[in-house]
Biopython code that builds the backbone (N, CA, C, O; Angstrom):
import numpy as np
from Bio.PDB.StructureBuilder import StructureBuilder

atoms = [
    (1, "MET", "N", (89.125, 81.670, 179.227)),
    (1, "MET", "CA", (89.818, 81.994, 177.994)),
    (1, "MET", "C", (89.088, 81.340, 176.828)),
    (1, "MET", "O", (88.614, 80.210, 176.938)),
    (2, "ILE", "N", (89.004, 82.032, 175.751)),
    (2, "ILE", "CA", (88.324, 81.535, 174.560)),
    (2, "ILE", "C", (89.352, 80.883, 173.635)),
    (2, "ILE", "O", (90.413, 81.457, 173.391)),
    (3, "ASP", "N", (89.053, 79.717, 173.129)),
    (3, "ASP", "CA", (89.899, 79.102, 172.108)),
    (3, "ASP", "C", (89.663, 79.834, 170.797)),
    (3, "ASP", "O", (88.527, 80.185, 170.477)),
    (4, "PHE", "N", (90.724, 80.068, 170.038)),
    (4, "PHE", "CA", (90.576, 80.721, 168.744)),
    (4, "PHE", "C", (89.679, 79.873, 167.858)),
    (4, "PHE", "O", (89.932, 78.683, 167.668)),
    (5, "GLY", "N", (88.629, 80.483, 167.316)),
    (5, "GLY", "CA", (87.767, 79.797, 166.367)),
    (5, "GLY", "C", (86.516, 79.170, 166.938)),
    (5, "GLY", "O", (85.554, 78.959, 166.199)),
    (6, "THR", "N", (86.487, 78.862, 168.226)),
    (6, "THR", "CA", (85.309, 78.193, 168.774)),
    (6, "THR", "C", (84.229, 79.179, 169.176)),
    (6, "THR", "O", (83.055, 78.973, 168.867)),
    (7, "GLY", "N", (84.605, 80.231, 169.849)),
    (7, "GLY", "CA", (83.655, 81.282, 170.198)),
    (7, "GLY", "C", (82.789, 80.960, 171.401)),
    (7, "GLY", "O", (82.681, 79.813, 171.834)),
    (8, "VAL", "N", (82.184, 81.997, 171.919)),
    (8, "VAL", "CA", (81.262, 81.894, 173.038)),
    (8, "VAL", "C", (80.029, 82.724, 172.725)),
    (8, "VAL", "O", (80.080, 83.662, 171.928)),
    (9, "GLU", "N", (78.935, 82.371, 173.354)),
    (9, "GLU", "CA", (77.686, 83.092, 173.120)),
    (9, "GLU", "C", (77.449, 84.096, 174.236)),
    (9, "GLU", "O", (77.765, 83.852, 175.401)),
    (10, "GLY", "N", (76.890, 85.220, 173.851)),
    (10, "GLY", "CA", (76.478, 86.237, 174.804)),
    (10, "GLY", "C", (75.087, 86.724, 174.443)),
    (10, "GLY", "O", (74.689, 86.706, 173.278)),
    (11, "SER", "N", (74.355, 87.158, 175.456)),
    (11, "SER", "CA", (73.017, 87.692, 175.194)),
    (11, "SER", "C", (72.684, 88.747, 176.231)),
    (11, "SER", "O", (73.240, 88.772, 177.329)),
    (12, "PHE", "N", (71.763, 89.615, 175.852)),
    (12, "PHE", "CA", (71.309, 90.655, 176.771)),
    (12, "PHE", "C", (69.940, 91.131, 176.327)),
    (12, "PHE", "O", (69.661, 91.254, 175.135)),
    (13, "VAL", "N", (69.084, 91.399, 177.316)),
    (13, "VAL", "CA", (67.747, 91.911, 177.048)),
    (13, "VAL", "C", (67.560, 93.220, 177.810)),
    (13, "VAL", "O", (67.809, 93.295, 179.013)),
    (14, "VAL", "N", (67.119, 94.243, 177.092)),
    (14, "VAL", "CA", (66.699, 95.504, 177.700)),
    (14, "VAL", "C", (65.179, 95.530, 177.572)),
    (14, "VAL", "O", (64.642, 95.510, 176.464)),
    (15, "LYS", "N", (64.502, 95.575, 178.691)),
    (15, "LYS", "CA", (63.041, 95.640, 178.680)),
    (15, "LYS", "C", (62.625, 96.488, 179.874)),
    (15, "LYS", "O", (62.646, 96.042, 181.021)),
    (16, "THR", "N", (62.248, 97.725, 179.567)),
    (16, "THR", "CA", (61.887, 98.653, 180.631)),
    (16, "THR", "C", (60.947, 99.716, 180.065)),
    (16, "THR", "O", (60.597, 99.701, 178.885)),
    (17, "ARG", "N", (60.563, 100.609, 180.913)),
    (17, "ARG", "CA", (59.704, 101.728, 180.508)),
    (17, "ARG", "C", (60.418, 103.009, 180.890)),
    (17, "ARG", "O", (60.760, 103.214, 182.054)),
    (18, "ILE", "N", (60.645, 103.883, 179.892)),
    (18, "ILE", "CA", (61.331, 105.147, 180.116)),
    (18, "ILE", "C", (60.480, 106.251, 179.533)),
    (18, "ILE", "O", (60.084, 106.199, 178.369)),
    (19, "ASN", "N", (60.198, 107.264, 180.362)),
    (19, "ASN", "CA", (59.378, 108.402, 179.921)),
    (19, "ASN", "C", (58.071, 107.936, 179.282)),
    (19, "ASN", "O", (57.678, 108.411, 178.217)),
    (20, "GLU", "N", (57.421, 107.013, 179.944)),
    (20, "GLU", "CA", (56.128, 106.470, 179.511)),
    (20, "GLU", "C", (56.193, 105.790, 178.147)),
    (20, "GLU", "O", (55.189, 105.713, 177.438)),
    (21, "GLN", "N", (57.377, 105.295, 177.781)),
    (21, "GLN", "CA", (57.561, 104.597, 176.516)),
    (21, "GLN", "C", (58.226, 103.253, 176.794)),
    (21, "GLN", "O", (59.192, 103.167, 177.552)),
    (22, "ASP", "N", (57.690, 102.203, 176.164)),
    (22, "ASP", "CA", (58.294, 100.891, 176.305)),
    (22, "ASP", "C", (59.606, 100.846, 175.534)),
    (22, "ASP", "O", (59.682, 101.276, 174.383)),
    (23, "VAL", "N", (60.631, 100.321, 176.183)),
    (23, "VAL", "CA", (61.951, 100.203, 175.593)),
    (23, "VAL", "C", (62.310, 98.726, 175.595)),
    (23, "VAL", "O", (62.248, 98.066, 176.633)),
    (24, "TYR", "N", (62.692, 98.201, 174.413)),
    (24, "TYR", "CA", (62.983, 96.777, 174.324)),
    (24, "TYR", "C", (64.026, 96.488, 173.251)),
    (24, "TYR", "O", (63.981, 97.037, 172.150)),
    (25, "ALA", "N", (64.943, 95.632, 173.593)),
    (25, "ALA", "CA", (65.874, 95.050, 172.617)),
    (25, "ALA", "C", (66.401, 93.760, 173.208)),
    (25, "ALA", "O", (66.715, 93.685, 174.396)),
    (26, "LYS", "N", (66.493, 92.752, 172.368)),
    (26, "LYS", "CA", (67.068, 91.470, 172.762)),
    (26, "LYS", "C", (68.153, 91.128, 171.750)),
    (26, "LYS", "O", (67.914, 91.126, 170.542)),
    (27, "VAL", "N", (69.345, 90.841, 172.254)),
    (27, "VAL", "CA", (70.480, 90.522, 171.399)),
    (27, "VAL", "C", (71.076, 89.192, 171.839)),
    (27, "VAL", "O", (71.259, 88.936, 173.029)),
    (28, "ARG", "N", (71.370, 88.361, 170.860)),
    (28, "ARG", "CA", (72.111, 87.124, 171.089)),
    (28, "ARG", "C", (73.165, 87.040, 169.996)),
    (28, "ARG", "O", (72.862, 87.226, 168.817)),
    (29, "LEU", "N", (74.407, 86.759, 170.390)),
    (29, "LEU", "CA", (75.527, 86.771, 169.454)),
    (29, "LEU", "C", (76.595, 85.784, 169.897)),
    (29, "LEU", "O", (76.573, 85.289, 171.024)),
    (30, "THR", "N", (77.535, 85.503, 168.991)),
    (30, "THR", "CA", (78.728, 84.748, 169.363)),
    (30, "THR", "C", (79.950, 85.598, 169.079)),
    (30, "THR", "O", (79.945, 86.455, 168.196)),
    (31, "VAL", "N", (81.001, 85.339, 169.854)),
    (31, "VAL", "CA", (82.260, 86.063, 169.712)),
    (31, "VAL", "C", (83.398, 85.046, 169.672)),
    (31, "VAL", "O", (83.485, 84.159, 170.521)),
    (32, "CYS", "N", (84.258, 85.185, 168.682)),
    (32, "CYS", "CA", (85.474, 84.373, 168.565)),
    (32, "CYS", "C", (86.669, 85.311, 168.580)),
    (32, "CYS", "O", (86.659, 86.348, 167.917)),
    (33, "LYS", "N", (87.693, 84.949, 169.332)),
    (33, "LYS", "CA", (88.929, 85.719, 169.287)),
    (33, "LYS", "C", (89.694, 85.367, 168.021)),
    (33, "LYS", "O", (89.667, 84.228, 167.555)),
    (34, "MET", "N", (90.380, 86.372, 167.471)),
    (34, "MET", "CA", (91.206, 86.191, 166.281)),
    (34, "MET", "C", (92.601, 86.770, 166.542)),
    (34, "MET", "O", (92.776, 87.612, 167.423)),
    (35, "LEU", "N", (93.563, 86.322, 165.789)),
    (35, "LEU", "CA", (94.929, 86.829, 165.951)),
    (35, "LEU", "C", (95.093, 88.241, 165.412)),
    (35, "LEU", "O", (95.739, 89.077, 166.042)),
    (36, "LEU", "N", (94.506, 88.513, 164.236)),
    (36, "LEU", "CA", (94.661, 89.834, 163.624)),
    (36, "LEU", "C", (93.802, 90.870, 164.344)),
    (36, "LEU", "O", (92.660, 90.584, 164.704)),
    (37, "PRO", "N", (94.342, 92.072, 164.558)),
    (37, "PRO", "CA", (93.614, 93.115, 165.291)),
    (37, "PRO", "C", (92.555, 93.805, 164.430)),
    (37, "PRO", "O", (92.796, 94.876, 163.873)),
    (38, "ARG", "N", (91.401, 93.188, 164.330)),
    (38, "ARG", "CA", (90.292, 93.760, 163.562)),
    (38, "ARG", "C", (88.990, 93.135, 164.055)),
    (38, "ARG", "O", (88.985, 92.193, 164.848)),
    (39, "ILE", "N", (87.898, 93.689, 163.562)),
    (39, "ILE", "CA", (86.574, 93.138, 163.866)),
    (39, "ILE", "C", (85.988, 92.588, 162.579)),
    (39, "ILE", "O", (85.863, 93.308, 161.589)),
    (40, "ASP", "N", (85.627, 91.308, 162.592)),
    (40, "ASP", "CA", (84.841, 90.719, 161.518)),
    (40, "ASP", "C", (83.418, 90.617, 162.034)),
    (40, "ASP", "O", (83.171, 90.027, 163.086)),
    (41, "LEU", "N", (82.490, 91.188, 161.298)),
    (41, "LEU", "CA", (81.101, 91.235, 161.744)),
    (41, "LEU", "C", (80.209, 90.503, 160.756)),
    (41, "LEU", "O", (80.134, 90.869, 159.583)),
    (42, "ASP", "N", (79.536, 89.470, 161.234)),
    (42, "ASP", "CA", (78.556, 88.730, 160.434)),
    (42, "ASP", "C", (77.177, 89.146, 160.930)),
    (42, "ASP", "O", (76.754, 88.752, 162.016)),
    (43, "LEU", "N", (76.482, 89.942, 160.130)),
    (43, "LEU", "CA", (75.183, 90.481, 160.542)),
    (43, "LEU", "C", (74.068, 89.448, 160.458)),
    (43, "LEU", "O", (73.020, 89.611, 161.084)),
    (44, "ASN", "N", (74.287, 88.392, 159.693)),
    (44, "ASN", "CA", (73.348, 87.269, 159.678)),
    (44, "ASN", "C", (71.906, 87.701, 159.404)),
    (44, "ASN", "O", (70.974, 87.213, 160.043)),
    (45, "GLY", "N", (71.729, 88.619, 158.452)),
    (45, "GLY", "CA", (70.382, 89.046, 158.086)),
    (45, "GLY", "C", (69.867, 90.274, 158.817)),
    (45, "GLY", "O", (68.742, 90.709, 158.573)),
    (46, "PHE", "N", (70.663, 90.837, 159.702)),
    (46, "PHE", "CA", (70.231, 92.023, 160.454)),
    (46, "PHE", "C", (70.881, 93.299, 159.908)),
    (46, "PHE", "O", (71.168, 94.226, 160.666)),
    (47, "GLY", "N", (71.108, 93.341, 158.608)),
    (47, "GLY", "CA", (71.788, 94.455, 157.956)),
    (47, "GLY", "C", (71.086, 95.791, 158.083)),
    (47, "GLY", "O", (71.711, 96.843, 157.948)),
    (48, "ARG", "N", (69.785, 95.752, 158.344)),
    (48, "ARG", "CA", (69.035, 97.003, 158.512)),
    (48, "ARG", "C", (69.590, 97.823, 159.676)),
    (48, "ARG", "O", (69.481, 99.049, 159.683)),
    (49, "ARG", "N", (70.178, 97.153, 160.647)),
    (49, "ARG", "CA", (70.763, 97.832, 161.817)),
    (49, "ARG", "C", (72.287, 97.780, 161.797)),
    (49, "ARG", "O", (72.930, 97.874, 162.843)),
    (50, "GLU", "N", (72.867, 97.630, 160.597)),
    (50, "GLU", "CA", (74.321, 97.471, 160.482)),
    (50, "GLU", "C", (75.096, 98.609, 161.141)),
    (50, "GLU", "O", (76.050, 98.356, 161.877)),
    (51, "THR", "N", (74.710, 99.834, 160.893)),
    (51, "THR", "CA", (75.446, 100.973, 161.437)),
    (51, "THR", "C", (75.470, 100.933, 162.960)),
    (51, "THR", "O", (76.513, 101.170, 163.568)),
    (52, "THR", "N", (74.348, 100.640, 163.572)),
    (52, "THR", "CA", (74.265, 100.595, 165.035)),
    (52, "THR", "C", (75.062, 99.422, 165.599)),
    (52, "THR", "O", (75.781, 99.576, 166.586)),
    (53, "ILE", "N", (74.938, 98.261, 164.978)),
    (53, "ILE", "CA", (75.664, 97.074, 165.449)),
    (53, "ILE", "C", (77.160, 97.288, 165.296)),
    (53, "ILE", "O", (77.933, 96.953, 166.193)),
    (54, "ARG", "N", (77.570, 97.843, 164.167)),
    (54, "ARG", "CA", (78.999, 98.092, 163.938)),
    (54, "ARG", "C", (79.529, 99.129, 164.929)),
    (54, "ARG", "O", (80.637, 98.976, 165.442)),
    (55, "PHE", "N", (78.758, 100.177, 165.203)),
    (55, "PHE", "CA", (79.183, 101.195, 166.173)),
    (55, "PHE", "C", (79.343, 100.572, 167.559)),
    (55, "PHE", "O", (80.300, 100.880, 168.270)),
    (56, "ALA", "N", (78.418, 99.703, 167.943)),
    (56, "ALA", "CA", (78.505, 99.017, 169.235)),
    (56, "ALA", "C", (79.733, 98.110, 169.290)),
    (56, "ALA", "O", (80.435, 98.076, 170.301)),
    (57, "ALA", "N", (79.997, 97.370, 168.200)),
    (57, "ALA", "CA", (81.166, 96.493, 168.150)),
    (57, "ALA", "C", (82.458, 97.305, 168.252)),
    (57, "ALA", "O", (83.383, 96.910, 168.962)),
    (58, "ASP", "N", (82.524, 98.437, 167.546)),
    (58, "ASP", "CA", (83.707, 99.301, 167.600)),
    (58, "ASP", "C", (83.891, 99.881, 169.000)),
    (58, "ASP", "O", (85.010, 99.926, 169.512)),
    (59, "TYR", "N", (82.799, 100.325, 169.620)),
    (59, "TYR", "CA", (82.872, 100.864, 170.984)),
    (59, "TYR", "C", (83.429, 99.795, 171.925)),
    (59, "TYR", "O", (84.341, 100.062, 172.708)),
    (60, "PHE", "N", (82.875, 98.587, 171.844)),
    (60, "PHE", "CA", (83.345, 97.507, 172.701)),
    (60, "PHE", "C", (84.825, 97.227, 172.459)),
    (60, "PHE", "O", (85.599, 97.119, 173.410)),
    (61, "TYR", "N", (85.216, 97.111, 171.209)),
    (61, "TYR", "CA", (86.598, 96.790, 170.862)),
    (61, "TYR", "C", (87.561, 97.859, 171.395)),
    (61, "TYR", "O", (88.646, 97.529, 171.874)),
    (62, "ASP", "N", (87.174, 99.116, 171.316)),
    (62, "ASP", "CA", (88.009, 100.207, 171.830)),
    (62, "ASP", "C", (88.204, 100.118, 173.340)),
    (62, "ASP", "O", (89.208, 100.603, 173.860)),
    (63, "HIS", "N", (87.262, 99.508, 174.049)),
    (63, "HIS", "CA", (87.323, 99.412, 175.516)),
    (63, "HIS", "C", (87.690, 98.020, 176.004)),
    (63, "HIS", "O", (87.820, 97.805, 177.209)),
    (64, "TYR", "N", (87.858, 97.084, 175.104)),
    (64, "TYR", "CA", (88.055, 95.671, 175.410)),
    (64, "TYR", "C", (89.372, 95.401, 176.127)),
    (64, "TYR", "O", (89.412, 94.619, 177.076)),
    (65, "GLY", "N", (90.439, 96.035, 175.684)),
    (65, "GLY", "CA", (91.698, 95.968, 176.398)),
    (65, "GLY", "C", (92.537, 94.709, 176.181)),
    (65, "GLY", "O", (93.425, 94.431, 176.986)),
    (66, "GLU", "N", (92.288, 93.947, 175.129)),
    (66, "GLU", "CA", (93.110, 92.778, 174.838)),
    (66, "GLU", "C", (93.597, 92.853, 173.402)),
    (66, "GLU", "O", (93.000, 93.528, 172.563)),
    (67, "ARG", "N", (94.689, 92.151, 173.132)),
    (67, "ARG", "CA", (95.249, 92.134, 171.779)),
    (67, "ARG", "C", (94.447, 91.205, 170.889)),
    (67, "ARG", "O", (93.667, 90.377, 171.357)),
    (68, "GLY", "N", (94.661, 91.367, 169.603)),
    (68, "GLY", "CA", (93.983, 90.506, 168.645)),
    (68, "GLY", "C", (92.650, 91.097, 168.220)),
    (68, "GLY", "O", (92.300, 92.219, 168.586)),
    (69, "GLY", "N", (91.925, 90.324, 167.449)),
    (69, "GLY", "CA", (90.653, 90.794, 166.931)),
    (69, "GLY", "C", (89.503, 89.930, 167.397)),
    (69, "GLY", "O", (89.676, 88.994, 168.177)),
    (70, "LEU", "N", (88.321, 90.268, 166.898)),
    (70, "LEU", "CA", (87.108, 89.552, 167.272)),
    (70, "LEU", "C", (86.264, 89.276, 166.033)),
    (70, "LEU", "O", (86.121, 90.136, 165.164)),
    (71, "LYS", "N", (85.716, 88.092, 165.961)),
    (71, "LYS", "CA", (84.695, 87.772, 164.968)),
    (71, "LYS", "C", (83.377, 87.716, 165.727)),
    (71, "LYS", "O", (83.201, 86.902, 166.633)),
    (72, "ILE", "N", (82.465, 88.581, 165.348)),
    (72, "ILE", "CA", (81.167, 88.693, 166.025)),
    (72, "ILE", "C", (80.087, 88.265, 165.043)),
    (72, "ILE", "O", (80.008, 88.782, 163.929)),
    (73, "THR", "N", (79.265, 87.328, 165.460)),
    (73, "THR", "CA", (78.159, 86.850, 164.640)),
    (73, "THR", "C", (76.850, 87.124, 165.365)),
    (73, "THR", "O", (76.627, 86.640, 166.475)),
    (74, "MET", "N", (75.997, 87.896, 164.732)),
    (74, "MET", "CA", (74.675, 88.165, 165.296)),
    (74, "MET", "C", (73.784, 86.935, 165.097)),
    (74, "MET", "O", (73.680, 86.412, 163.988)),
    (75, "LEU", "N", (73.152, 86.484, 166.163)),
    (75, "LEU", "CA", (72.251, 85.337, 166.095)),
    (75, "LEU", "C", (70.792, 85.745, 166.219)),
    (75, "LEU", "O", (69.913, 85.129, 165.616)),
    (76, "GLU", "N", (70.539, 86.787, 167.005)),
    (76, "GLU", "CA", (69.156, 87.216, 167.236)),
    (76, "GLU", "C", (69.137, 88.699, 167.563)),
    (76, "GLU", "O", (70.010, 89.204, 168.269)),
    (77, "LEU", "N", (68.133, 89.389, 167.043)),
    (77, "LEU", "CA", (67.922, 90.796, 167.356)),
    (77, "LEU", "C", (66.431, 91.040, 167.409)),
    (77, "LEU", "O", (65.750, 91.054, 166.384)),
    (78, "GLY", "N", (65.937, 91.230, 168.610)),
    (78, "GLY", "CA", (64.533, 91.584, 168.809)),
    (78, "GLY", "C", (64.463, 93.041, 169.211)),
    (78, "GLY", "O", (65.292, 93.522, 169.984)),
    (79, "GLU", "N", (63.464, 93.749, 168.683)),
    (79, "GLU", "CA", (63.371, 95.186, 168.956)),
    (79, "GLU", "C", (61.938, 95.661, 168.794)),
    (79, "GLU", "O", (61.081, 94.937, 168.289)),
    (80, "ASN", "N", (61.693, 96.886, 169.229)),
    (80, "ASN", "CA", (60.383, 97.505, 169.046)),
    (80, "ASN", "C", (60.165, 97.947, 167.612)),
    (80, "ASN", "O", (59.038, 98.254, 167.224)),
    (81, "ASP", "N", (61.224, 97.985, 166.821)),
    (81, "ASP", "CA", (61.156, 98.345, 165.403)),
    (81, "ASP", "C", (60.772, 99.804, 165.168)),
    (81, "ASP", "O", (59.933, 100.119, 164.324)),
    (82, "THR", "N", (61.416, 100.689, 165.944)),
    (82, "THR", "CA", (61.246, 102.125, 165.723)),
    (82, "THR", "C", (62.622, 102.749, 165.538)),
    (82, "THR", "O", (63.624, 102.185, 165.978)),
    (83, "ASP", "N", (62.677, 103.888, 164.903)),
    (83, "ASP", "CA", (63.962, 104.554, 164.680)),
    (83, "ASP", "C", (64.626, 104.989, 165.979)),
    (83, "ASP", "O", (65.848, 105.124, 166.036)),
    (84, "GLU", "N", (63.842, 105.205, 167.008)),
    (84, "GLU", "CA", (64.391, 105.643, 168.284)),
    (84, "GLU", "C", (65.127, 104.525, 169.010)),
    (84, "GLU", "O", (65.762, 104.776, 170.034)),
    (85, "ASP", "N", (65.057, 103.314, 168.510)),
    (85, "ASP", "CA", (65.653, 102.177, 169.191)),
    (85, "ASP", "C", (67.151, 102.041, 168.971)),
    (85, "ASP", "O", (67.754, 101.122, 169.525)),
    (86, "GLU", "N", (67.776, 102.905, 168.193)),
    (86, "GLU", "CA", (69.203, 102.774, 167.905)),
    (86, "GLU", "C", (70.040, 102.716, 169.182)),
    (86, "GLU", "O", (70.913, 101.856, 169.299)),
    (87, "VAL", "N", (69.798, 103.601, 170.131)),
    (87, "VAL", "CA", (70.582, 103.613, 171.369)),
    (87, "VAL", "C", (70.288, 102.359, 172.199)),
    (87, "VAL", "O", (71.179, 101.853, 172.881)),
    (88, "VAL", "N", (69.078, 101.864, 172.150)),
    (88, "VAL", "CA", (68.712, 100.655, 172.897)),
    (88, "VAL", "C", (69.431, 99.445, 172.296)),
    (88, "VAL", "O", (69.947, 98.601, 173.028)),
    (89, "ILE", "N", (69.464, 99.364, 170.983)),
    (89, "ILE", "CA", (70.174, 98.266, 170.318)),
    (89, "ILE", "C", (71.676, 98.360, 170.596)),
    (89, "ILE", "O", (72.313, 97.352, 170.900)),
    (90, "PHE", "N", (72.240, 99.558, 170.494)),
    (90, "PHE", "CA", (73.650, 99.773, 170.832)),
    (90, "PHE", "C", (73.937, 99.255, 172.239)),
    (90, "PHE", "O", (74.890, 98.505, 172.450)),
    (91, "PHE", "N", (73.116, 99.657, 173.188)),
    (91, "PHE", "CA", (73.270, 99.284, 174.596)),
    (91, "PHE", "C", (73.241, 97.765, 174.749)),
    (91, "PHE", "O", (74.087, 97.200, 175.443)),
    (92, "ALA", "N", (72.281, 97.100, 174.113)),
    (92, "ALA", "CA", (72.126, 95.648, 174.247)),
    (92, "ALA", "C", (73.283, 94.895, 173.583)),
    (92, "ALA", "O", (73.746, 93.889, 174.121)),
    (93, "VAL", "N", (73.754, 95.363, 172.426)),
    (93, "VAL", "CA", (74.879, 94.705, 171.750)),
    (93, "VAL", "C", (76.145, 94.802, 172.600)),
    (93, "VAL", "O", (76.847, 93.809, 172.786)),
    (94, "VAL", "N", (76.433, 95.987, 173.111)),
    (94, "VAL", "CA", (77.627, 96.167, 173.944)),
    (94, "VAL", "C", (77.528, 95.284, 175.195)),
    (94, "VAL", "O", (78.494, 94.614, 175.559)),
    (95, "GLN", "N", (76.374, 95.283, 175.844)),
    (95, "GLN", "CA", (76.193, 94.452, 177.040)),
    (95, "GLN", "C", (76.396, 92.973, 176.720)),
    (95, "GLN", "O", (77.029, 92.256, 177.495)),
    (96, "ALA", "N", (75.866, 92.509, 175.588)),
    (96, "ALA", "CA", (76.007, 91.099, 175.197)),
    (96, "ALA", "C", (77.470, 90.748, 174.930)),
    (96, "ALA", "O", (77.912, 89.649, 175.266)),
    (97, "LEU", "N", (78.220, 91.663, 174.334)),
    (97, "LEU", "CA", (79.642, 91.420, 174.088)),
    (97, "LEU", "C", (80.420, 91.308, 175.398)),
    (97, "LEU", "O", (81.245, 90.408, 175.555)),
    (98, "TYR", "N", (80.162, 92.213, 176.331)),
    (98, "TYR", "CA", (80.812, 92.129, 177.640)),
    (98, "TYR", "C", (80.442, 90.826, 178.340)),
    (98, "TYR", "O", (81.299, 90.167, 178.930)),
    (99, "GLN", "N", (79.177, 90.460, 178.274)),
    (99, "GLN", "CA", (78.711, 89.237, 178.927)),
    (99, "GLN", "C", (79.378, 88.008, 178.317)),
    (99, "GLN", "O", (79.789, 87.103, 179.043)),
    (100, "ALA", "N", (79.489, 87.968, 177.001)),
    (100, "ALA", "CA", (80.091, 86.821, 176.317)),
    (100, "ALA", "C", (81.536, 86.600, 176.735)),
    (100, "ALA", "O", (81.973, 85.460, 176.897)),
    (101, "LEU", "N", (82.274, 87.680, 176.908)),
    (101, "LEU", "CA", (83.694, 87.575, 177.218)),
    (101, "LEU", "C", (83.990, 87.701, 178.708)),
    (101, "LEU", "O", (85.151, 87.800, 179.106)),
    (102, "GLY", "N", (82.946, 87.699, 179.532)),
    (102, "GLY", "CA", (83.135, 87.699, 180.976)),
    (102, "GLY", "C", (83.745, 88.968, 181.529)),
    (102, "GLY", "O", (84.451, 88.941, 182.537)),
    (103, "LYS", "N", (83.473, 90.068, 180.874)),
    (103, "LYS", "CA", (83.994, 91.369, 181.308)),
    (103, "LYS", "C", (82.890, 92.165, 182.002)),
    (103, "LYS", "O", (81.704, 91.899, 181.808)),
    (104, "VAL", "N", (83.292, 93.136, 182.807)),
    (104, "VAL", "CA", (82.338, 93.999, 183.494)),
    (104, "VAL", "C", (81.989, 95.166, 182.583)),
    (104, "VAL", "O", (82.876, 95.869, 182.100)),
    (105, "CYS", "N", (80.709, 95.371, 182.349)),
    (105, "CYS", "CA", (80.242, 96.471, 181.507)),
    (105, "CYS", "C", (79.856, 97.658, 182.374)),
    (105, "CYS", "O", (79.217, 97.500, 183.414)),
    (106, "HIS", "N", (80.250, 98.846, 181.935)),
    (106, "HIS", "CA", (79.979, 100.055, 182.705)),
    (106, "HIS", "C", (78.877, 100.920, 182.093)),
    (106, "HIS", "O", (78.678, 102.059, 182.516)),
    (107, "LEU", "N", (78.165, 100.388, 181.106)),
    (107, "LEU", "CA", (77.015, 101.095, 180.564)),
    (107, "LEU", "C", (75.843, 100.895, 181.523)),
    (107, "LEU", "O", (75.627, 99.796, 182.033)),
    (108, "THR", "N", (75.095, 101.963, 181.760)),
    (108, "THR", "CA", (73.948, 101.874, 182.666)),
    (108, "THR", "C", (72.790, 102.731, 182.137)),
    (108, "THR", "O", (72.945, 103.516, 181.202)),
    (109, "ILE", "N", (71.660, 102.555, 182.754)),
    (109, "ILE", "CA", (70.514, 103.436, 182.549)),
    (109, "ILE", "C", (70.274, 104.110, 183.886)),
    (109, "ILE", "O", (70.024, 103.435, 184.885)),
    (110, "ASP", "N", (70.346, 105.450, 183.918)),
    (110, "ASP", "CA", (70.184, 106.143, 185.191)),
    (110, "ASP", "C", (68.708, 106.277, 185.571)),
    (110, "ASP", "O", (67.825, 105.866, 184.818)),
    (111, "GLU", "N", (68.453, 106.852, 186.736)),
    (111, "GLU", "CA", (67.088, 106.968, 187.258)),
    (111, "GLU", "C", (66.182, 107.806, 186.371)),
    (111, "GLU", "O", (64.965, 107.619, 186.378)),
    (112, "ALA", "N", (66.755, 108.721, 185.615)),
    (112, "ALA", "CA", (65.965, 109.574, 184.722)),
    (112, "ALA", "C", (65.688, 108.900, 183.377)),
    (112, "ALA", "O", (64.984, 109.452, 182.532)),
    (113, "GLY", "N", (66.256, 107.687, 183.184)),
    (113, "GLY", "CA", (66.037, 106.973, 181.933)),
    (113, "GLY", "C", (67.049, 107.281, 180.853)),
    (113, "GLY", "O", (66.837, 106.954, 179.685)),
    (114, "ASN", "N", (68.157, 107.914, 181.237)),
    (114, "ASN", "CA", (69.220, 108.212, 180.278)),
    (114, "ASN", "C", (70.182, 107.032, 180.177)),
    (114, "ASN", "O", (70.534, 106.420, 181.185)),
    (115, "PHE", "N", (70.600, 106.721, 178.964)),
    (115, "PHE", "CA", (71.603, 105.689, 178.770)),
    (115, "PHE", "C", (72.966, 106.319, 179.013)),
    (115, "PHE", "O", (73.343, 107.263, 178.318)),
    (116, "VAL", "N", (73.710, 105.807, 179.994)),
    (116, "VAL", "CA", (74.996, 106.362, 180.372)),
    (116, "VAL", "C", (76.085, 105.510, 179.736)),
    (116, "VAL", "O", (76.224, 104.326, 180.041)),
    (117, "VAL", "N", (76.861, 106.135, 178.840)),
    (117, "VAL", "CA", (77.890, 105.427, 178.084)),
    (117, "VAL", "C", (79.230, 106.115, 178.355)),
    (117, "VAL", "O", (79.478, 107.202, 177.834)),
    (118, "PRO", "N", (80.102, 105.492, 179.168)),
    (118, "PRO", "CA", (81.416, 106.099, 179.433)),
    (118, "PRO", "C", (82.243, 106.196, 178.153)),
    (118, "PRO", "O", (82.121, 105.365, 177.254)),
    (119, "ARG", "N", (83.079, 107.221, 178.090)),
    (119, "ARG", "CA", (83.928, 107.404, 176.899)),
    (119, "ARG", "C", (84.943, 106.345, 176.773)),
    (119, "ARG", "O", (85.732, 106.355, 175.829)),
]
sb = StructureBuilder()
sb.init_structure("model")
sb.init_model(0)
sb.init_chain("A")
sb.init_seg("    ")
for serial, (resi, resn, name, xyz) in enumerate(atoms, 1):
    if name == "N":
        sb.init_residue(resn, " ", resi, " ")
    sb.init_atom(name, np.array(xyz, "f"), 0.0, 1.0, " ", f" {name:<3s}", serial, name[0])
structure = sb.get_structure()
């Protein structure tokens, strides 16, 4: 259980080769539980990927299954720095959030290199 305000750290690295293309993203973040049902997002200088990070946070929150809100602070974001990396960053952020809160994540990469994201 997380104490309100203290937070826990989560991280995830995607590093693989799909369709003869290197795929990479590294995410490190902290998550604090909050009483109010909302997401507070501190991008910490990673605003260039705000839309993707926010979409990942919203996806996680919709599947999280607990009351209250979350304060998410981005600590690190490593990437290949291409526009095609949006899905890779989404995948890594969601995985890091699940890892931080000790939940099982059901996002996968299948044998064909497709990112599988359950609804």
